C-alpha positions, -999 to +999 in steps of 0.1 A: +492-138-563+469-164-581+436-151-588+409-179-596+387-173-625+359-139-619+334-129-638+315-094-633+280-093-652+260-063-650+224-062-667+200-033-670+216-011-640+201+021-629+214+049-606+194+072-591+213+107-566+194+134-550+161+122-569+179+123-604+182+096-626+215+094-634+215+066-660+195+035-666+194+006-684+238+001-683+248-036-686+281-050-694+305-082-688+336-087-678+358-117-665+397-129-658+422-106-670+401-080-687+397-043-682+369-021-686+372+019-695+343+041-688+344+073-704+322+101-707+314+136-701+312+149-663+280+140-644+274+111-669+278+092-639+308+072-640+318+077-605+284+068-593+289+034-610+322+028-594+304+037-561+277+010-568+303-017-579+323-013-544+292-013-525+290+021-516+260+034-533+225+010-537+212+000-563+181+015-582+169-014-609+191-036-622+214-067-612+253-064-602+261-106-599+300-114-592+313-151-591+352-160-583+379-152-558+363-159-524+329-174-524+324-159-488+333-123-499+310-096-518+325-075-550+329-048-525+350-070-503+375-082-526+377-047-548+400-018-539+382+011-547+402+043-556+381+073-557+387+109-561+399+118-526+434+105-514+418+098-479+454+103-463+459+108-426+481+142-427+502+132-395+511+097-406+540+091-426+541+075-461+552+041-441+528+041-415+505+048-440+510+020-461+510-008-429+480+006-418+464-007-447+481-038-446+469-046-415+434-031-413+427-046-450+447-074-451+460-085-419+494-087-434+515-057-414+546-067-429+560-062-466+550-025-471+583-015-485+572-040-517+544-012-519+566+017-520+590+007-542+563-003-568+548+034-566+584+049-565+577+060-527+602+046-508+627+072-507+599+092-488+591+066-465+593+085-433+579+118-448+542+126-429+517+125-458+510+167-451+542+174-467+536+154-505+529+165-531+496+163-549+513+136-570+532+121-546+498+115-525+480+103-554+507+076-557+506+068-517+464+062-524+476+036-549+499+019-530+472+000-512+466-012-544+500-034-542+502-036-504+469-055-502+464-077-528+426-079-538+415-091-576+393-064-583+405-027-591+381+003-591+394+033-600+381+066-606+404+088-628+436+070-611+461+096-632+452+123-619+484+144-611+504+120-616+540+133-641+545+110-669+570+086-652+544+078-625+516+074-650+539+049-671+542+031-638+511+025-629+501+014-662+528-014-654+511-025-625+478-024-641+492-044-667+506-067-644+476-073-626+453-082-657+481-104-664+477-124-632+442-130-640+428-093-618+403-076-634+398-036-632+372-010-639+386+026-646+366+058-652+389+081-668+392+110-695+427+097-711+434+074-727+452+053-702+473+028-733+463-003-718+460-018-754+429-040-757+404-033-733+362-031-731+350+002-735+316+019-722+309+055-724+282+068-705+255+091-715+245+070-748+229+038-744+256+012-746+260-026-741+292-044-737 
């Protein structure tokens, strides 16, 4: 996948949830091939920020500016958002799930095998999602990153329920995505091992 030059700029961003100010005055910038790791205590707004970037939450104040990729698509339309919930239909098999994503998100029904191989799920292709372990469900949820290429990955605690081997597999995929010019914003309580990344700790004033 070839990704054009990307630029993401966030200026003086504020977020309100249920009448409560979650954060304000948040600013950072990212460009092609860069990752931003969000840290901070529970309730600091990491998930809310990711949802704002994905276009799922209103921006109370400030600006999110994104350029690059397809000029006719918004940031949310060019991003994969993987939240806390795996959002899988229990009755659909692993293969059916990935094939659905490829058709619905990318209009490319063929080639789901590559995504399953990348996440170590090929041997479970015919198993309904209801029978997967927590770690397997998480890997299946992450498989959409490979099944339908998009330049921006917005990941909320992506390593939850993953064993050490699966974390290493995910790290390799993230490193490859950045190497191809992609962009990642990830919220985590753990060191993802991505090497040199930008860091933003919510709950304190910060600018990158």
